[in-house]
PAKOLPA-337658 format. One line per field, with one value per residue (C-alpha): residue number from 0; residue in three letters; chain; x, y, z. Coordinates in steps of 0.2 Angstrom, whole numbers. Last residue first. Example, Ala and Ser with C-alpha at 12.3 -4.5 7.8 and 13.67 -1.06 7.14 Angstrom:
BEGIN
num = [1/0] $
residu = [SER/ALA] $
chaine = [A/A] $
x = [68/62] $
y = [-5/-22] $
z = [36/39] $
***
This chain:
BEGIN
num = [103/102/101/100/99/98/97/96/95/94/93/92/91/90/89/88/87/86/85/84/83/82/81/80/79/78/77/76/75/74/73/72/71/70/69/68/67/66/65/64/63/62/61/60/59/58/57/56/55/54/53/52/51/50/49/48/47/46/45/44/43/42/41/40/39/38/37/36/35/34/33/32/31/30/29/28/27/26/25/24/23/22/21/20/19/18/17/16/15/14/13/12/11/10/9/8/7/6/5/4/3/2/1/0] $
residu = [LEU/SER/LYS/ARG/VAL/GLU/GLY/CYS/THR/ASP/MET/LYS/PRO/TRP/TRP/VAL/LYS/THR/ARG/LEU/ARG/ASN/LYS/MET/GLY/VAL/ILE/GLY/PRO/HIS/GLY/GLU/HIS/ALA/ALA/GLN/LEU/VAL/ALA/LEU/ARG/LEU/ASP/ALA/PRO/ILE/VAL/ILE/ARG/THR/GLY/ARG/LEU/LEU/ILE/ASN/ASP/TYR/PHE/CYS/LEU/GLU/PRO/ILE/PHE/ALA/GLN/PHE/PRO/LYS/THR/LYS/GLU/ASP/PHE/GLU/ASN/SER/TYR/ILE/LEU/ASN/TYR/VAL/LYS/ARG/ILE/GLU/GLU/ASP/THR/ASN/SER/LYS/GLU/LYS/ILE/GLN/SER/LEU/SER/LEU/ALA/MET] $
chaine = [A/A/A/A/A/A/A/A/A/A/A/A/A/A/A/A/A/A/A/A/A/A/A/A/A/A/A/A/A/A/A/A/A/A/A/A/A/A/A/A/A/A/A/A/A/A/A/A/A/A/A/A/A/A/A/A/A/A/A/A/A/A/A/A/A/A/A/A/A/A/A/A/A/A/A/A/A/A/A/A/A/A/A/A/A/A/A/A/A/A/A/A/A/A/A/A/A/A/A/A/A/A/A/A] $
x = [-12/4/5/2/17/28/26/37/52/64/52/56/52/47/56/54/63/79/75/59/67/81/68/58/74/79/62/59/56/38/33/23/29/34/16/10/23/17/-1/4/13/-1/-11/5/11/26/42/48/66/78/85/71/57/40/27/19/26/43/46/63/71/90/96/81/85/89/72/61/58/54/41/26/31/31/44/40/55/44/49/56/46/30/32/36/20/10/19/13/-4/-7/-20/-9/3/-13/-16/2/4/-11/-6/11/3/4/9/0] $
y = [58/65/52/38/43/46/28/24/32/33/45/58/73/67/59/49/40/32/33/23/7/8/9/-6/-16/-13/-16/-32/-33/-40/-40/-24/-15/0/2/2/15/26/24/29/44/50/62/69/75/66/76/69/64/72/85/87/90/99/96/112/108/108/115/116/110/105/122/123/106/112/121/107/100/117/121/117/130/144/154/165/167/172/159/145/147/151/135/126/133/126/109/108/114/100/106/108/94/82/86/86/69/62/69/61/44/33/15/0] $
z = [79/87/101/89/79/94/98/82/91/76/68/81/69/52/37/21/7/13/32/29/22/35/49/41/39/57/64/55/36/38/20/23/39/28/23/41/45/31/36/54/47/36/47/54/37/30/27/10/9/-4/8/21/9/12/-2/-8/-26/-19/-2/7/22/24/31/43/51/68/68/63/81/87/73/84/97/83/75/60/49/35/22/32/48/39/29/45/52/37/40/58/54/40/28/12/18/18/0/-6/3/-6/-22/-20/-19/-4/-6/0] $
***
């Protein structure tokens, strides 16, 4: 089960955290929700309204659980799943999967 870029773009447009990161990058407006992103500002950019950290897509909060579930397909194990995720996507504290459920 893969997510489409249009799904990510749609959720990114309505994600409060990502909208605040946009304001942080382009207007230098700091907000409590952007704290986890501030150390990565030099690596962050937007392309077609999708937030990127380098070449990795920053997944909106509403889609993080779906991304984790997709990464579990084929039962690659924890190490395999994290390696699979780290190459394509990113979000703050993604190494602590419990954080995903807390953010939802």
